[in-house]
N, C-alpha and C positions, 0 to 999 in steps of 0.2 A: 420371287423376288431377285433380283440380281443387285448385287453390291459391287461397286468398281474396286478393282484390288487396290488402287491408291487409297480410296476412302478407308478400306479394311486397314490399311497399313498405318494411316494417320489415327484412326480409332484406338487399335493397340498401343501405339505411340503414347498417345494421351493417357489411356489406362494405365500403363506402366509408369509414367511420369506422376500421375496423381497418387498411385499406391507408393511409389518411392517418396514422395513428399510427406505423406502421412505416416510412413515408417521412421522418417527422419526426425519429425516432429515428436513422435510419439517416443523414439529413443532418446531425443534431447531432453524431453520432459522427465523421463524416468531416471536418466544419468544425473540430472541436476537436481533431482527431487521437487520439481515443480508439480504441484496438484492443486484443484480447486479446494476452496476452504470447507471444512467439516465441522460440525459442532457448532452451527450457527447459534449465536447468541441474540435475543431479540431485547430491545429497549424500549420503553415509552418515550418518544421523542418529545412530547408535550410537557413531560414532567422532569426531563432531564437534568435541569439545573436546580431542581428543588431538593432531590435527595440523592443518597446513593453514590456510586463510582465517579459520577460524572458532574457532581456538586461541583460549584465554583471554587470552594476551598479544598477539594480533593484534586483538582487538576496539576499536572506537573511531573516532575522526576522523583521517584523514590527508590532508593537503595534496598534491595532485598537482603534477607539474612544470608543467602548463598552467595553474596558477592554481586549478581545479576542487578539490573534496573527496570524499572516498570514506568512507562511514560503514558500519563492518562492525558488525552487531548479532546477537544470538542471542535467540529468545523460547524461555523454558522455564516450567514451571509454577513459581513464579508471579510472573514478572518479566520484564522486558527489559534485556539487559546489553548494554552499560553501562547504568546508570541515568540518567546525565546525557550528552547531547551537544551541543555547541556549534557552530553554523556561522554564517558572515557572511551578511548580507542581499544579495540578488541576486547570488549566486554559484551556479554550477552545481553540484549535489550528487547524487552517486550513493549510493543507500542500498540496502546488500546485507544481506539477513535470511535466516536458516535457524532452523529449530525442533528443538528436542531431542526433544520427546516428542509432542504433540497438536496439532491445528489451531488456530492463533491467528490474530488480525486485529490490525493496528496501526492506529491513526487519530490524527491530530492535529487537533483541533478549530480551525476557521477556517484551514486551510490546504488543500493540494491532496494532502497526504500520507496515503493510506488503501490498505492493501492486505491481503492475506491471507498467512499464511505458513504453507506446507504441508510438513508433515514429508518428508523425502526429497528437497526441492527448495528452490532458492535463489530467493527472490523479491527483484526487483530494481526500484526506483523512481528515476528520473530527474526532478529536479525544481530549483527554486530557489525560495527563500522570500522575499517581498515586504514584508513587514512585520517589525519588530524586537518582540522579546518573548520571554516564557516559555510556551510551550505543552506542556500535558500529553500524553503518549502514553498511550492507552487500547487496552487488548485489547478488540475488539468482537465476538469470536467465544467464545462459552460454552466454556471449557476445563477446568471442575472447580469444586470447592468455594472455592478462593481466587482464583477469577476476578476478584472485584471488588477484589482487592489489587495486580492486576498493572498496573504503571504504570513510567513512565519519563519523563524531562524533556527537551524539546527547547528550546534556547536559541538565538534568532536574534539575533545581534548586528551593530553597526555594523562596517563592513571595517577591520580593522586593531586591533580591540580584543580579539580571541582569540588 
């Protein structure tokens, strides 16, 4: 079987470009410590609001003994609860979220806070925010007809002001 020299050349160019892209993505993921979630925690979405960590009374921002903060949130059609969270700048924040109903995504523009919230599982993001200000939290996964009204607000304030 004869393969034209031009076809061979383009095959090898395509192969090299593909390998280069995979290498760049791998290097980028390793150097910036991006990795898939592990230690996946499951939760019963049907009983989410009745007891445990995601009970309505337990939602919100809590300061930990080590000075870090834990934010517990719930995503449900069509909102994030609580609707307003406030954390200090340059402080470790652990955000734990669960969904009552369908797949949701949460994104705070101009920050590194962006994750999916899958029903039946707990999503956890560990971060710290480096700029003060008010950031809207949007759902970035279509979740139904009221999707465009699904929002919350993240306020990053100076230390000691919250």
